[in-house]
C-alpha positions in Angstrom: -69.4 -59.3 23.7 -69.8 -59.0 19.9 -70.1 -55.3 19.1 -70.2 -55.6 15.3 -73.1 -53.7 13.7 -74.9 -54.9 10.5 -75.5 -51.6 8.8 -76.7 -53.0 5.4 -79.7 -54.8 6.9 -80.8 -51.7 8.7 -80.4 -49.5 5.6 -82.3 -52.0 3.4 -85.1 -53.0 5.8 -85.9 -49.9 7.9 -87.8 -46.9 6.6 -88.7 -44.2 9.2 -86.9 -42.0 11.7 -88.5 -44.1 14.4 -87.1 -47.3 12.8 -83.6 -45.9 12.9 -83.9 -44.6 16.5 -85.2 -48.0 17.7 -82.5 -49.8 15.8 -79.8 -47.5 17.2 -81.0 -48.1 20.7 -80.8 -51.9 20.1 -77.2 -51.6 18.9 -76.2 -49.4 21.8 -77.8 -51.8 24.3 -76.1 -54.8 22.7 -72.8 -53.1 22.8 -73.2 -52.2 26.5 -72.2 -48.6 26.0 -71.5 -46.1 28.8 -73.4 -42.8 28.8 -72.2 -39.6 30.5 -71.2 -37.2 27.8 -74.5 -35.4 27.3 -77.0 -38.1 27.7 -77.5 -40.8 30.3 -79.4 -43.5 28.4 -79.5 -45.3 25.0 -82.8 -43.8 23.8 -81.7 -40.1 24.3 -78.4 -41.0 22.8 -80.0 -42.4 19.7 -82.5 -39.5 19.3 -79.6 -37.1 19.6 -77.5 -38.9 17.0 -80.4 -39.3 14.5 -81.5 -35.6 14.8 -77.9 -34.4 14.3 -77.3 -36.7 11.3 -80.5 -35.3 9.7 -79.4 -31.7 10.3 -82.4 -31.2 12.6 -82.3 -29.1 15.8 -82.1 -31.1 19.0 -85.4 -29.6 20.2 -87.2 -30.6 17.0 -89.4 -33.3 18.7 -90.6 -30.7 21.2 -91.6 -28.5 18.4 -93.3 -31.0 16.2 -94.4 -33.8 18.5 -93.8 -37.5 17.8 -95.3 -37.4 14.3 -91.8 -36.5 13.2 -90.8 -40.0 14.0 -93.0 -41.3 11.1 -90.9 -39.3 8.5 -89.4 -41.7 5.9 -85.7 -41.4 5.3 -83.7 -41.6 2.2 -81.1 -44.4 1.6 -78.3 -41.8 2.1 -79.8 -40.6 5.4 -80.1 -44.1 6.7 -76.5 -44.9 5.6 -75.2 -41.8 7.4 -77.0 -42.7 10.6 -75.9 -46.3 10.4 -72.3 -45.4 9.9 -72.4 -43.1 13.0 -74.1 -45.8 15.1 -71.5 -48.3 14.0 -68.6 -46.1 15.2 -70.4 -45.3 18.5 -71.0 -49.0 19.2 -67.8 -50.6 17.9 -65.2 -47.9 18.8 -67.0 -46.6 21.9 -66.3 -43.0 20.9 -68.4 -40.5 22.9 -71.2 -39.1 20.7 -70.1 -35.4 21.0 -66.8 -36.3 19.3 -68.6 -38.0 16.5 -70.9 -35.0 16.0 -68.2 -32.5 16.8 -70.7 -30.7 19.0 -71.5 -30.5 22.7 -73.8 -28.2 24.6 -73.0 -26.3 27.8 -75.2 -23.6 29.5 -77.6 -24.0 26.6 -74.9 -23.0 24.1 -73.4 -25.1 21.3 -69.6 -25.8 21.2 -67.3 -27.5 18.8 -65.4 -30.4 20.4 -62.9 -33.0 19.3 -60.4 -35.3 21.0 -58.1 -32.4 21.8 -60.5 -31.3 24.6 -62.7 -32.7 27.3 -66.4 -32.9 26.6 -68.2 -30.3 28.8 -70.4 -31.7 31.5 -69.6 -29.6 34.6 -72.3 -28.7 37.2 -70.6 -25.3 37.2 -73.1 -24.5 34.4 -75.8 -24.1 37.1 -73.6 -21.6 39.0 -73.1 -19.6 35.8 -76.8 -19.7 35.0 -77.5 -18.3 38.5 -74.6 -15.8 38.2 -73.0 -17.1 41.4 -75.9 -15.4 43.3 -75.0 -16.7 46.7 -71.4 -15.4 46.5 -71.2 -12.5 44.1 -73.0 -9.2 44.8 -71.5 -6.9 42.2 -71.1 -8.1 38.6 -67.4 -9.2 38.0 -65.4 -7.3 35.4 -62.4 -9.5 35.1 -62.8 -13.3 35.2 -60.3 -16.2 34.9 -61.3 -19.6 33.5 -58.4 -21.8 34.6 -57.9 -25.1 32.6 -60.3 -23.8 30.0 -60.1 -26.7 27.6 -62.4 -25.9 24.7 -63.4 -22.6 26.2 -67.0 -23.6 27.1 -66.9 -22.2 30.7 -65.1 -19.0 29.6 -67.6 -18.3 26.8 -70.6 -19.1 29.0 -69.2 -16.7 31.6 -68.9 -14.0 29.0 -72.6 -14.4 28.1 -73.6 -14.3 31.8 -71.6 -11.2 32.6 -71.8 -9.0 29.5 -69.5 -6.3 31.0 -66.7 -8.7 31.9 -63.5 -9.8 30.1 -62.5 -13.4 30.5 -59.0 -14.9 30.4 -59.3 -18.5 29.1 -56.1 -20.3 30.3 -54.8 -23.7 29.6 -51.4 -25.5 29.4 -52.4 -27.3 26.2 -51.8 -25.4 22.9 -54.0 -28.1 21.2 -56.9 -27.3 23.6 -56.5 -23.6 23.1 -56.8 -24.1 19.3 -60.3 -25.5 20.0 -61.0 -22.7 22.5 -60.1 -20.1 19.9 -62.4 -21.7 17.3 -65.3 -21.5 19.8 -64.5 -18.0 20.9 -64.6 -16.9 17.2 -67.7 -18.8 16.5 -69.5 -17.0 19.4 -68.0 -13.7 18.2 -66.4 -13.0 21.6 -62.8 -12.4 20.6 -63.0 -8.9 22.0 -63.8 -10.2 25.5 -62.5 -13.8 25.8 -58.8 -14.2 25.5 -57.1 -17.6 25.2 -53.8 -17.7 27.1 -51.3 -20.6 27.3 -50.0 -20.9 30.9 -49.1 -23.6 33.4 -51.9 -22.6 35.9 -51.2 -19.0 36.8 -47.5 -18.9 35.9 -48.0 -16.5 32.9 -50.5 -14.2 34.7 -48.2 -12.1 36.8 -49.8 -8.9 37.9 -53.3 -10.0 36.8 -56.2 -9.7 39.3 -59.6 -11.3 38.9 -63.0 -10.9 40.7 -63.8 -14.5 39.9 -61.5 -17.5 39.3 -63.3 -20.6 38.0 -61.6 -23.9 37.4 -62.7 -27.3 36.2 -59.2 -28.8 36.3 -58.1 -32.4 35.9 -59.1 -34.1 39.2 -59.4 -37.9 38.6 -57.3 -39.8 41.1 -55.2 -42.8 40.1 -57.8 -45.4 41.3 -60.7 -43.8 39.4 -58.5 -43.4 36.2 -57.9 -47.2 36.3 -61.7 -47.8 36.5 -62.9 -45.4 33.8 -65.2 -46.8 31.1 -63.6 -47.0 27.6 -65.5 -43.9 26.4 -63.4 -41.7 28.7 -60.1 -43.0 27.3 -60.9 -41.0 24.1 -60.6 -37.8 26.1 -57.2 -36.3 26.6 -55.6 -37.8 29.7 -54.0 -34.4 30.5 -57.5 -33.1 31.1 -58.5 -36.0 33.5 -55.6 -37.4 35.5 -54.3 -35.6 38.5 -52.2 -37.9 40.6 -52.9 -40.3 43.5 -55.4 -38.0 45.2 -56.7 -36.1 42.1 -55.5 -32.9 43.5 -52.1 -32.3 41.9 -53.2 -29.0 40.3 -55.6 -27.9 43.1 -52.8 -27.9 45.7 -50.9 -25.4 43.5 -54.0 -23.4 42.6 -55.0 -22.8 46.2 -51.6 -21.2 46.9 -51.4 -19.2 43.7 -55.0 -17.8 43.8 -54.7 -15.2 46.6 -52.2 -13.1 44.6 -54.6 -13.1 41.6 -57.9 -12.3 43.4 -59.3 -8.9 44.1 -60.1 -8.1 47.7 -63.7 -9.4 47.4 -62.8 -12.1 44.9 -63.8 -15.8 45.0 -62.3 -19.0 43.7 -64.5 -21.8 42.5 -63.0 -25.2 41.8 -64.5 -28.5 40.7 -62.9 -31.6 42.2 -65.6 -34.2 41.7 -65.1 -37.4 43.5 -61.8 -36.0 44.9 -64.0 -34.0 47.4 -63.2 -36.7 49.9 -59.4 -36.1 49.5 -60.0 -32.3 49.8 -61.8 -32.6 53.1 -59.1 -35.0 54.4 -56.1 -32.8 53.3 -57.7 -29.5 54.2 -60.0 -30.1 57.2 -59.5 -26.5 58.5 -59.8 -24.6 55.2 -63.0 -22.6 55.0 -64.3 -24.4 51.9 -68.0 -23.9 50.9 -69.3 -26.9 49.1 -71.9 -26.0 46.5 -75.3 -27.7 46.6 -76.7 -28.1 43.1 -80.4 -28.3 42.2 -79.8 -29.9 38.9 -77.4 -32.6 40.0 -73.6 -32.7 40.4 -71.2 -32.4 43.3 -67.6 -31.7 44.2 -67.4 -28.0 43.6 -66.1 -25.7 46.3 -66.0 -21.9 46.7 -63.5 -20.0 48.9 -62.9 -16.3 49.3 -59.6 -14.5 49.0 -59.6 -13.6 52.7 -60.1 -17.2 53.8 -57.3 -18.4 51.5 -55.0 -15.7 52.9 -56.0 -16.6 56.5 -55.2 -20.3 55.9 -52.0 -20.0 53.9 -50.7 -17.0 55.8 -50.3 -14.5 52.9 
């Protein structure tokens, strides 16, 4: 498939915002792109790209209606859009990396190729404040494998009286997390910590431990679309069954949970492996209203009962 993009013709022959959106959609369709980093189709991807390039808010169309599409663009604006479309189509770089922005729980975050692009269904749990599991607001929370800090920061917004430890093994990821923490002015409540899982957290206890760890098994890693290979492999791959980190996490968690504490872990498609390896573990699989799967909850008492601690 020829993914080359003729930007000069677009810049010279097209005029309006709608022209550029339509042209972008055509380029994306011709390139056969994969969507899964914030949008799920070529139209939404193109609208998102064009609005960002024009420094317009992502909800601008809802505010103004479709008459905005008729706005004429300058040559410079068209060149900027075309350049971004060209990179998206030819290099297959996920759009949030090109924009250096992703959204999670309705909040904007800086992202680059040091961190995974946030897309976890855990956002719905945060928005609901873990209502089916948590009765009293947590005061100390752990976001394990925090990446760019999106979950940790969203948790701090949801629970205004809580401190959140944002833990990751990658110093590069923690650099991005610290940028986001500072941007959201939460450095007094969200603390980036470098640690191999809970190794550096001796003596720390949490009411909630949340983790979106690497969980892609070897078979799925081999089949991932090209877009995913721009993301750090450290944040995706987790061995033959996708559970390399989860096995350790389950054993470490009881020592770091308060008596009424809960552990929530996303394992995605590796849910099948979890159910096969731990058929007698009292896992509660979360049912999401907004889509998503593969997130389990388990209490400290059930972990202790299973692992004999």
